[in-house]
C-alpha positions in Angstrom: 180.2 27.4 27.8 177.3 26.4 25.6 178.3 25.6 22.1 176.0 23.1 20.5 172.8 22.2 18.8 170.4 23.4 21.5 170.6 27.0 20.1 170.1 25.8 16.6 166.6 24.2 16.6 163.3 25.3 18.0 160.3 23.0 17.6 156.7 24.2 17.7 153.7 22.3 18.8 151.6 21.3 15.8 154.6 21.0 13.5 158.3 21.5 13.3 160.0 24.8 12.4 163.7 24.4 12.3 166.5 27.0 12.5 169.7 26.3 10.6 173.1 27.4 11.7 172.7 30.3 9.3 169.6 31.4 11.1 167.3 30.7 8.1 164.0 29.1 8.8 163.0 25.8 7.1 159.3 24.9 7.3 158.8 21.2 8.0 155.3 19.9 7.2 153.2 19.2 10.3 153.4 15.9 12.0 151.5 13.3 10.0 152.8 14.5 6.6 155.8 13.1 4.8 158.6 15.5 4.2 159.7 15.5 0.5 163.0 13.7 0.0 164.5 16.8 -1.6 163.5 19.1 1.2 167.0 19.0 2.7 168.6 18.4 -0.6 172.4 18.0 -0.1 172.7 20.6 2.6 174.6 19.0 5.6 173.6 21.9 7.8 169.9 21.4 7.1 170.2 17.6 7.6 171.9 18.3 11.0 169.2 20.7 11.9 166.6 18.0 11.4 168.2 16.0 14.2 168.8 19.1 16.3 165.0 19.4 16.5 164.9 16.1 18.2 167.3 17.2 20.9 165.4 20.5 21.2 162.2 18.6 22.3 163.9 17.6 25.5 163.9 21.2 26.7 160.1 21.5 26.6 157.9 21.8 29.7 156.1 18.6 29.1 159.3 16.5 28.6 161.7 16.6 31.6 160.4 19.2 33.9 157.5 19.5 36.4 155.4 16.5 35.5 158.5 14.3 35.0 159.8 15.3 38.4 156.4 14.4 39.8 156.2 10.9 38.4 159.8 9.9 38.9 160.8 11.6 42.1 157.7 12.8 44.2 156.3 9.3 44.0 159.4 7.8 45.6 160.9 7.9 49.1 163.5 10.4 48.0 161.2 13.3 47.5 157.9 14.8 48.5 155.7 17.4 46.9 157.0 20.4 48.8 155.8 23.9 48.0 153.0 25.2 50.3 150.5 22.7 51.8 147.7 24.2 49.8 149.6 24.3 46.5 148.9 20.9 44.9 150.8 21.6 41.7 147.6 20.4 39.9 148.2 16.7 40.8 151.6 16.6 42.5 149.9 15.9 45.9 148.3 12.8 44.3 151.7 11.6 43.0 153.3 12.1 46.4 150.5 10.2 48.1 150.1 7.5 45.3 146.4 8.5 45.0 146.8 9.4 41.3 144.3 8.3 38.6 144.3 8.0 34.8 143.0 11.6 34.8 146.0 13.0 36.7 147.5 15.7 34.4 151.2 14.7 34.8 150.8 11.3 33.0 149.2 12.9 29.9 151.9 15.6 29.8 154.7 13.1 29.9 153.0 10.8 27.4 152.5 13.7 24.9 156.1 15.0 25.5 157.7 11.7 24.8 155.6 10.9 21.7 156.4 14.4 20.3 160.0 13.4 20.7 159.3 10.1 18.9 157.6 12.0 16.1 160.6 14.2 15.5 163.0 11.2 15.6 160.8 9.5 13.1 161.0 12.5 10.8 164.8 12.4 10.9 165.0 8.6 10.5 162.6 8.6 7.6 164.4 11.3 5.6 168.1 10.9 6.5 168.7 7.7 4.4 167.5 9.5 1.3 169.7 12.6 1.5 172.7 13.1 -0.7 175.1 14.1 2.1 178.4 12.3 3.1 178.0 8.9 4.5 180.0 9.7 7.6 177.7 12.5 8.6 174.6 10.7 7.5 175.4 7.6 9.6 176.2 9.7 12.6 172.9 11.6 12.4 171.0 8.3 12.0 172.8 7.1 15.1 171.9 10.2 17.1 168.2 10.0 16.1 168.1 6.3 16.9 169.6 6.9 20.3 167.1 9.6 21.1 164.1 7.6 19.9 165.3 4.7 22.1 165.6 7.0 25.1 162.0 8.3 24.6 160.6 4.8 24.3 162.6 3.7 27.4 160.9 6.4 29.4 157.5 5.3 28.0 158.0 1.6 28.7 159.2 2.2 32.2 156.2 4.4 33.0 153.4 2.6 31.2 154.6 -0.8 30.1 153.6 -1.7 26.5 152.7 1.3 24.5 151.9 2.0 20.8 155.0 1.6 18.6 155.2 4.3 16.0 158.3 4.1 13.9 157.4 6.1 10.8 156.0 9.5 10.0 152.3 8.9 10.5 149.7 9.8 7.9 146.5 10.9 9.7 144.5 10.0 6.5 145.9 6.4 6.5 143.7 4.0 8.6 146.7 1.7 9.2 148.8 4.5 10.6 145.8 5.6 12.8 145.4 2.1 14.1 149.1 1.7 14.9 148.8 4.7 17.2 145.9 3.1 19.1 147.2 -0.4 19.7 149.5 -1.2 22.5 152.6 -3.2 21.7 153.8 -5.6 24.4 156.5 -4.6 26.8 158.8 -7.1 25.1 158.2 -5.6 21.7 159.0 -2.1 22.9 162.2 -3.2 24.5 163.1 -5.0 21.2 162.7 -1.7 19.3 164.8 0.1 21.9 167.6 -2.4 21.6 167.6 -2.3 17.8 167.8 1.5 17.9 170.6 1.5 20.4 172.5 -1.2 18.4 172.3 1.2 15.4 173.5 4.0 17.6 176.5 2.0 18.9 177.5 1.1 15.3 177.1 4.6 13.9 178.2 7.0 16.6 181.7 8.3 17.4 183.3 8.2 20.8 182.8 11.3 22.9 186.4 12.6 22.4 186.0 12.3 18.6 183.5 15.1 18.5 184.7 18.6 17.9 184.2 21.4 20.4 181.2 22.7 18.6 179.4 19.3 19.0 180.1 18.5 22.6 176.9 17.1 24.2 175.7 15.1 21.2 175.0 11.4 21.7 178.1 9.3 21.5 179.1 5.6 21.2 179.6 5.5 25.0 176.2 7.0 25.6 174.5 4.4 23.4 176.3 1.6 25.2 175.5 3.0 28.6 171.8 3.4 27.7 171.7 -0.1 26.2 173.3 -1.4 29.4 170.6 0.3 31.4 167.9 -1.1 29.2 169.4 -4.6 29.6 169.6 -4.1 33.4 165.8 -3.6 33.5 165.5 -6.9 31.7 168.0 -8.7 33.9 170.3 -9.4 30.9 173.3 -9.4 33.2 175.9 -10.7 30.7 175.0 -7.9 28.3 175.1 -5.3 31.1 178.6 -6.5 32.1 180.0 -6.6 28.6 178.8 -3.1 27.7 179.9 -1.5 31.0 183.3 -3.3 30.8 183.7 -1.8 27.3 182.9 1.7 28.5 185.3 1.4 31.4 188.1 0.1 29.2 187.5 2.9 26.6 189.2 5.5 28.7 186.6 8.1 27.7 185.2 8.7 31.2 186.3 9.2 34.8 184.8 10.3 38.1 184.9 14.0 38.9 186.8 14.3 42.2 184.3 16.6 43.9 180.7 15.2 43.8 179.1 18.6 44.6 180.6 20.1 41.4 179.1 17.6 39.0 175.9 19.8 38.6 177.8 23.1 38.1 178.2 24.7 34.7 182.0 24.2 34.9 181.4 20.4 34.8 178.9 20.2 32.0 179.9 17.7 29.3 182.9 16.9 31.4 184.8 13.7 32.1 182.0 12.1 34.1 179.3 13.1 31.6 177.9 10.3 29.4 174.8 12.1 28.2 173.2 15.4 29.3 170.2 17.4 28.2 171.6 20.7 27.2 170.3 24.0 28.6 171.2 27.5 27.3 171.2 30.5 29.6 172.3 33.2 27.2 170.0 35.5 25.1 167.8 34.2 23.6 167.0 31.6 26.3 166.6 28.0 25.4 166.8 26.0 28.6 164.8 23.2 30.2 161.5 25.0 30.8 160.7 25.5 34.5 163.3 23.0 35.7 165.2 25.4 37.9 162.3 27.6 39.0 159.8 24.9 39.9 162.4 23.3 42.3 163.9 26.5 43.7 163.7 27.5 47.4 160.2 29.0 48.2 159.3 31.9 50.4 161.4 34.5 52.1 164.3 35.4 49.8 163.6 32.3 47.6 163.8 31.9 43.9 161.3 29.3 43.0 158.1 27.3 43.6 159.6 24.9 46.1 158.4 21.6 44.6 160.2 18.2 44.6 162.0 18.5 47.9 164.2 15.9 49.6 162.7 13.8 52.3 164.0 13.5 55.8 164.4 9.8 55.1 166.8 10.5 52.2 168.8 12.9 54.3 169.2 10.3 57.1 170.3 7.7 54.6 173.7 9.3 54.0 176.4 8.1 56.4 178.6 10.5 58.4 181.0 12.3 56.1 179.3 11.3 52.9 179.9 14.3 50.6 176.9 13.4 48.5 174.5 14.7 51.1 175.7 18.2 50.8 175.9 17.8 47.1 172.3 16.8 46.9 170.4 18.7 49.5 170.0 22.4 50.1 169.1 23.2 53.7 167.1 26.1 55.1 169.3 28.7 56.7 172.5 27.9 54.9 174.8 29.8 52.5 175.5 28.1 49.2 178.8 27.8 47.3 178.2 31.1 45.4 177.2 33.1 48.5 173.4 32.7 48.0 171.8 32.7 51.4 168.8 30.3 51.9 166.6 32.0 54.4 165.9 30.4 57.7 162.3 31.2 56.9 162.1 29.3 53.6 158.9 27.4 53.4 160.5 23.9 53.2 163.5 22.6 55.2 165.2 21.0 52.2 165.5 21.6 48.4 167.1 19.8 45.5 170.7 21.1 45.0 171.1 19.2 41.7 168.5 21.6 40.1 170.3 24.8 41.3 172.1 27.3 39.1 174.1 30.3 40.3 172.8 33.6 39.1 176.0 35.3 40.0 178.8 32.8 39.1 177.3 30.9 36.2 175.8 32.0 32.8 172.4 33.7 33.6 170.4 36.2 31.7 167.8 37.0 34.3 165.2 34.4 33.3 164.5 31.7 35.9 162.2 29.9 33.6 164.8 28.8 31.0 168.2 28.7 32.5 171.7 27.3 31.7 171.0 24.1 33.6 171.9 20.8 32.0 170.1 17.7 33.2 172.5 14.8 33.7 170.9 11.7 32.1 173.8 9.2 32.2 176.9 9.5 34.3 180.1 7.4 34.6 179.2 6.7 38.2 176.1 4.9 37.1 178.1 2.9 34.6 180.3 1.7 37.5 177.2 0.8 39.6 175.6 -1.1 36.7 178.9 -3.0 36.3 178.9 -3.8 40.0 175.3 -5.0 39.9 175.9 -7.2 36.9 179.1 -8.7 38.3 177.3 -9.5 41.6 174.4 -11.2 39.8 176.8 -13.2 37.8 178.6 -14.4 41.0 181.7 -12.2 40.6 181.8 -10.5 43.9 185.4 -9.3 43.8 184.7 -7.5 40.5 181.5 -6.1 41.8 183.3 -4.7 44.9 186.0 -3.0 42.7 183.4 -1.0 40.8 181.2 -0.3 43.8 184.1 1.0 45.9 185.3 3.3 43.3 182.0 5.2 43.7 182.2 5.1 47.4 185.8 6.4 47.4 184.7 9.6 45.7 181.9 10.0 48.3 184.6 10.2 51.0 186.0 13.4 49.5 189.5 12.5 50.6 188.5 12.1 54.3 189.5 9.0 56.3 187.3 7.0 58.6 184.1 7.8 56.7 182.2 6.0 53.9 184.2 2.8 54.3 184.6 0.3 51.5 182.0 -2.4 51.2 183.7 -5.8 51.9 180.9 -8.4 52.0 181.0 -11.0 49.3 177.7 -12.6 50.1 175.5 -12.1 47.1 172.3 -10.9 48.8 174.1 -8.5 51.1 176.2 -7.1 48.3 173.1 -6.7 46.2 171.5 -4.6 48.9 174.7 -2.5 49.3 174.7 -1.8 45.5 171.0 -0.9 45.5 171.6 1.5 48.5 174.5 3.0 46.7 172.4 3.8 43.7 170.0 5.7 45.9 172.7 7.8 47.5 174.6 8.4 44.3 171.7 9.0 41.9 169.1 10.8 44.1 167.0 13.2 42.1 168.3 11.9 38.8 164.9 10.3 38.0 165.8 6.7 38.8 164.6 5.9 42.4 161.0 5.0 41.6 162.0 2.8 38.6 164.7 1.2 40.6 162.4 0.2 43.5 159.9 -1.3 41.0 162.5 -3.3 39.0 164.1 -4.5 42.3 160.7 -5.8 43.4 160.8 -3.9 46.7 158.7 -0.8 46.0 155.8 -2.0 48.3 158.1 -2.7 51.2 160.1 0.5 51.0 157.3 2.9 50.1 154.8 1.5 52.7 157.4 2.2 55.3 157.2 5.8 54.3 153.4 5.9 54.6 152.8 5.5 50.9 150.2 2.9 50.0 151.9 1.1 47.1 149.4 -1.5 45.7 151.1 -4.6 44.4 149.8 -5.5 40.9 148.8 -1.9 40.2 151.5 0.7 41.0 154.3 -1.1 39.2 153.0 0.8 36.2 151.4 4.2 35.9 148.0 4.5 34.3 147.5 5.1 30.6 146.3 8.7 30.4 142.6 8.9 30.2 142.9 11.6 27.5 144.7 9.2 25.3 142.2 6.4 25.8 139.4 8.9 24.8 141.3 10.1 21.8 141.7 6.4 20.7 138.0 5.9 20.9 138.6 3.4 23.7 141.0 1.3 21.7 143.9 1.9 24.1 143.6 -0.5 27.0 144.2 0.5 30.6 146.8 -0.9 32.9 145.6 -3.3 35.7 144.1 -1.7 38.8 143.0 1.6 37.3 
């Protein structure tokens, strides 16, 4: 059941229009203008709505939908373009083949989407400290906005490396503000901001179980710690990763859902394994993740979508015998799904992404494939365990690493015996490989595979084996969008190799 902020705020390109819980409209000045400090007065609902608009950005087409799937999944060995051979998806064929350029559409869409989220977070963080609302609510809202801004910048730095750091409501008439948007900060400076924002979030946010029913799905202390652990993992700060994931495990706030295949169903949204999800809304009026379900749905005879972002044969073969994650991840042509939906034997592609599927008969659905009830899982407890295992192994604590790793593998057995055996090696290199492989199987189609291969330093080896010409010294980062370089008057510099 959908209960929270996602139905409360709708943001419009070119400015913010916010809907309060009373369904009254508040007109927020366009991006680039400072909101008067008395705009939200002492109204807690209005202050909450300011932060709700930041969450709402994550539902837009240019945030976590078609282009995001293109650059995080289709580039990797887990997925390929799919659809029909002649349907390029504008540039998804280029992403699949690693022949993309700075002019490829997807990079500009993702850049714009993330920075629109940053702008909304900056609106909230600029105005919240000046509002005369209770400190408990104010601090929590500051924590939520800080968490979300950190998440947006984490996406940007993983994609593009150093990017412009914009932390205030920019004034387009102020030369200093204009210049700030044109100059790339270093990768290290971006990570430093992310860490500061997440430390603020950890301090200010409640635990997941401290939220009331109406607020399930908001960022929590556990979510902030998990994201900070992930950010630290990308920087190889293994002591920090271990400390944070140990704290999450000890908190008792989370547990693994017994049935892997049920994680992505409506009944499991914001459940015990959920650390943070992007919230969809499938009732009338719709406010779901635009195009996420439809762009990845089975294509052709009896299908329900465009058929993009399909699992590779290599991914399918990577699952061992009896690994329940294969059936929880991959829809096959000619099968009947859990809700009775038949996938035609004549569907255009042999495999589709099961994690993007929603049931139109047994889950909330109002007839619109474009904006559905589908939540996107961003952080799960299983990943917390895998980060804990990776950190322990890097710190020479193989027994601890095996404990966390094998908890994840035990769930993959689904109660069967003789399949998905525990990992037993204590050799650091072999255990590292086992943990990396486990991340692939556990987190397929959750937007991590490309970034994992790059941070692990093996993208060239793995992707070249799949026929993708990964160029060392170039493809570790995506190109700065040509549109953005032109808008900056050439001040934004391009990444190497492009």
